[in-house]
C-alpha positions, 0 to 999 in steps of 0.5 A: 500500500502506497502512502501519499499526500494531496496538497491544497493549493496544488500550485505551491510547489514549496508547500508540496515538497515540504509535505512530501518530505515530511511524509517520506521522513516518517518512512514506517516510523508511525502508524497510519493513524498517527500520520495525520497528527505527525504531518501537521506537527512537522509542517506547522512551524513553517505553515501555521494554518496547516491542516491535515486530514486522512482520506475517508475510506468511502472516498478511496478508489484504490488501495492507497493511503492518502492525506489531504494537506491544506496549507491555509486550513481546511476550507469551510463548507460554504467555500466548498459549496461555492467551489463545486458550484463554480466547477459545475458552471464551468463544466456546463460552459465548456459543454456549450462551447464544445457543442457550438464548435461541433455544430460550426464544424458541420456547417457548409 
């Protein structure tokens, strides 16, 4: 079983590198149940708002252990709802654009 982190924001490569290095430093020294706390403790000095959460078993697609590492704290439900709404809106706009492009390609 592999262990890895998903960092938010994913665009911060220094944060991602720090989280990956912290996880790799554990290298079997702690149990899966301890990783959330130990990762948070190892990153909080550099990232004071860091928050770490293990992926819920219901969300697991493959047999890997995943921890979500939030640089600026875990987003609120309101922010998550807004992000989902924006994502749906963007997907809908992309679909409409693809349809228009396909229709334009078939015009004489």
